[in-house]
N, C-alpha and C positions, 0 to 999 in steps of 0.2 A: 365395360365388361368386368365382372367380378371373378376373382380367381382365388381358390383356396389352396394353400401350399401345405402338404402333408409330409411329416417326418416320422418314420417308424410307426406309421398307422395312426398318428395323432395330429390333430390340427394345431399348427404352431402359430401361424400369423394369418390375419385376413388383410389382404392388400387390395386396394382399388386401383386398377390400371387406368391411366389416362393418356391422352395423346402427348402430354408433356412429361410423362413419367409416372412414378408410383407415389401415392400418398403415404406419409409416414405413419406408423402405428401410433395410436393415441397413448398418452400417459395418464394414468388414473389421477384425476384432479385432486382427490383427497390426499393421495400419496405425495403429489407434487407440492401441495400447500404445506403439508407437514415438513417436507424437506426444506422449503424456503423459510418457514418459521423457525426451524431449528438453526438454520444458517444465520438468521437475523439475531437470534439469541447469542450465538457464538461471536458474532461480529461485535455486539455491545460489550460482551465480556472481555474480549481482547482489547477494546478501546480503554476500558476501565482498569486494566492491569497497571502496576507501577511503571512498567516500561512501555506502556501504550502511548499513543499520540497525545493524550490529554494532559500528561504531566510535563510536556516539553515547554520550557519558558525562555530558552536562550540558545543561540547557535553562534559560536565565535570561531572564525577561520584563523588558523595559525600557520606560521612558517618558522624557519629556523630562528631561534632567539629565546628570550626569557619574557614571561608574562606574569604579572601579579594577578592574584585571584582573591576576591573578597567583595564585601558590600560597600567598601569605601568609594567615594566619588571618583578618585583617580585610578581605580582598578582597571587593568586591561581587560580582565574577564569579570564583569560586574555581576555579583550575586544579589538576590533580594536582601532587604534590610534585616531580615531575621538572621542572616549569616554574620560572622565576625567581620569587622572592617577589613582586616588583612588576614587571610587564611594561610597564604603561602605563595610559592612561585611554581610555575609550570615551565619547564625547559624543553624546547623542541630541538632535536638534532637529527636531521634526516627523517627516518620513520620511527625514531625513538622519542617517546614523550615521558618525562619524569616529573612527578609532583613532590615537592619538598614542603613540608608543613611547618608553619611557624609555631614555636613553643610559646604558650601552653595550649594552643588551639587543638581541639579534638576533632579528628575526622576518622572515619572507619571504612573498612572494606570487609564485607561478610561478617559484620559485627565485631571485628577486631580493630583496635586502634592502630593506625599507621602514621609514620612520620616521613617516610621516604619510599616511594612506590612507583614502579613503571606502569604506564597506562597504554596497553596495546590497543590498536584500532579494532573496531568491530569486525572488520574483514579478516582478522587473524583467526576468528573462531573463538576467541577468548575476550569477553567483555569484562573489564574491571570497573565496577561502579563504585565511585567514592561517595560517601554520605557524610553530611555535616548538618545535624538536625534533620529537618525535613527536606533539605536540599541535596541533590545528587548530581554528579557529572561523570561523563565518560568520553572516550575519544571515538570519533567516527572517521572513516576514510571514504572519499568519493572521488573517483578518477584520479587517484594519486595525491589528492589534497586532503589535509587533516583539519578537523574542527573539534572543538569542545562543545558537547551537547549538554545543556544544563536542564535539570528537571526539578519540579517541586512535587513531592509525593503527597502533599496535603493541599494541592491546588483546589481552591474553592469550587471550581467548575465541576470537579468530579462528583461532589455531593449533589449538585443541581442538574447534572447533565442528563439529557434525554427528554422524551424518547426520540430516537432517530426517525426522520420522516421517510416514508416510502410510498411509491405508487402501489395501487392494488395489485395483487399477484395476477399476472397476465400470462396465461398458457401460450398465447401466440408467440411470446418472446422466449420460450423454451424451444430451441431449434436444433435440428440435426445438421451439423456442419461437416465439411470435408477439408482436411488439411492437404494442401497442394505443396509438396516439398520442393524446395529449391534443389538444383543439382548438387550444391554443397551449402551447408549452413552459412549464413551471412552475418557478419558483425555490422550492426546498423548503428546509426547515430541518432540519439534521442535528446531533444532539448529539455531543459528543466526550468523551474520557476526562477532560478538564479541566472541572471543574464551572463552569457558567456560560458556557463558551466553545462557540459553535456555528459551523457552516459552512453556506453557502447555495449549494449546487450547483444546476444546472439539470437537470430531468427531462423527457425527451421523452414519457414515458408508462410503461405497465406491460407487463411480459412475462408471458404465460401459457403454461403447459406442463402436461403430464400425465405422471405416474409411477404405475405399478401401478393405473391406472384412476382415480386421484385428481387433480383439477385444483388447480394452485397458481398463485400470482401474486406477482411481485416488482416493486417500483418501480425503474426503471432511472435511471441518471445518464448524461448526455452526457460523453464523454471523447474528443474528437477524432473519429477515424474508428471509434471503438469505443464500446461500452456498458460501464458499470461498475455492479457490484452489490455492496451490503453486505447480507449476510443472516445470520440466525441460524437454528438448528435444534436439535433435541433432543439432538444430540451435544455441544452446548456445556456440558451438565451434567457430562460425564465424560471425553470424549475429545478435544474440540476447544476452542479458546480461548473463554472464557466470553462475551466481548463480540461474538463472531461472526467471520465470515470474509469475504474479498473475492474477487471474480471478475470477469474481463474477458471480453467476447465481441465478435466482429466485428459491425459494424453490419449490419442486415438488408438483404435485397434489396427490390425493389419490392413484392413480395408480403407484406412485413413479417415473413417467417420467417427465423430464424437458429439457429445451434447454440449451445447453452448446455451447457458441459461442466464439471460440478462436480468432476470429477477434477483440474481445474486451479485449484480454489479454494485459497486460502492464508490464513495468519494475518496480521493487521495487525502493524506494527512494535512495538506495545506488548506483543506476546507475547514480545519479546526484551529489552526494557528499558523504563524509566519516563521516557524522555527524548524521547518522540514526542507528537504531537497527533492521535492516532487518532480517526477518526470511528467512530460506533457504528451498528450495524444498528437501524433504527427498528422499533417494534412491528409496523408493517404488513409489514415484511420478515422476520418471524420465522415460519419454516415449522413447522407442527405435524407433523413427522415427523423421522426420523433420516436425515440425508444422510451415509451412510457412504461417502464418496468425498472425495478431496483430502487436504489437509494436516491432521495432528493437532497437538495441543499437548503439549510436553514441558517441564515446569517447570525441568528441569535446564539448559535452553538460555536461561533468563531471568536477567538480572542487574539489580540495583537500586542499585548503588553505583559511583562512579568506579573506574577501573582501578587506580589507585595514588596 
């Protein structure tokens, strides 16, 4: 039976009632394609930024103590050979990290030469990026542990990178989902690519949706005004990154419904190098189907060694 719903004398939506419920209103294919192509352009732009994933060339976990930094063979934090053999020392004391630069080595922050500087972790909201030629480094904090993340802003991969591989845009995988809230938000445990290292994000509940008559469920994570999903599916075996993919969605309205567009799903940073702390999709979030939408994996775009 076909039903027309009228508001204020105007036709608002045309819905087809079925025994299983109502069909969702269609989304203009041309509008959807433009949205996805715009998202893809932004995705590539973010990757190519100086602080994007592609400039990462090293990750060194540190505890209380003193660490030498430089390109010298015996350096605790080894930089590429374009750096001075001995740049200075990094001292860690609790959550305080201080860099002392060897005279006459030149390093800068925001274009100004520094010789003694505190390096707050990225979780503080203040990232101090130290630069030495084309090499940069800063401090990250993950689950209470500190690491020095090293970058090469002139990494040769940046010049040759791309294009990112994608499935064809598939309207089937732009779905209306429902967020089913837990009684109280839950702190969940998420494994990462680093053995023994876990993250503990907050989940507001699970998202349910239907594709080709089959119901699916994913546990969501809170991310400001958005929801974040880490999911796996059967394409991880051959066409997408083995550890799964990531996906953001705008928070739902009062009715709990929101759009989940898998055409905007993307590979985690570990798909491009080994110097990230990628979270992994949980067994609960592995879908027993092929999600042939969004970003694919190309091994040629991955590197595992410093740039030089």
